[in-house]
C-alpha positions, 0 to 999 in steps of 0.5 A: 343150922339147928338149935342144940340141947343137952339131955342128961341121963340118970348117970349124970352124963350129958348128951348133945342133940340137934333140935328140929321143929316138927314137921322135919325128916331125918336123912336116910341111912343114918343111925343115932339116938333121937327124942321127940320132945315138947317145951312146957314152961320153958323146959324140954320134956321128953315124949319118946326116946329111941335109937336106930335108923333115924328116918325109919324110926321117925316114920314109925313113931309118927305112924303109931301116933303116940308122939303127936297125941302126946304133944311132941313139937320137936325132934332131937337127934344125934348120930351114933354108929355104935349100936351098943353106945346107942342102946346104953345112951337110950336107956340112960336117957329113959331112966333120967327122963321118966316123963317119956314113959307111958305110965308118966304120960310119955310114949316109951312102953306104948303098944299101939 
């Protein structure tokens, strides 16, 4: 069983995620939200926040290289079938965890 972590969005809403140490591979045909993260001083920092087909997006992020270049050590995920709910959560978490943005040292907004 994987560890769990709650991420908080700008709205104040908390989202529960399963935590997996890299390397790890999501199962096929599962949609959800995910976060590539690293722990600094005992605190989780988001390197990249996304949503969609978990396995395809995982592979894409690793192929682009930014998440590994920025030191991601873990993959956080949770399943969500509703596209609109995924998009809303993704934006809430990006806004609440600005360290994931490229201009703040993360990969959101990165263009390879």
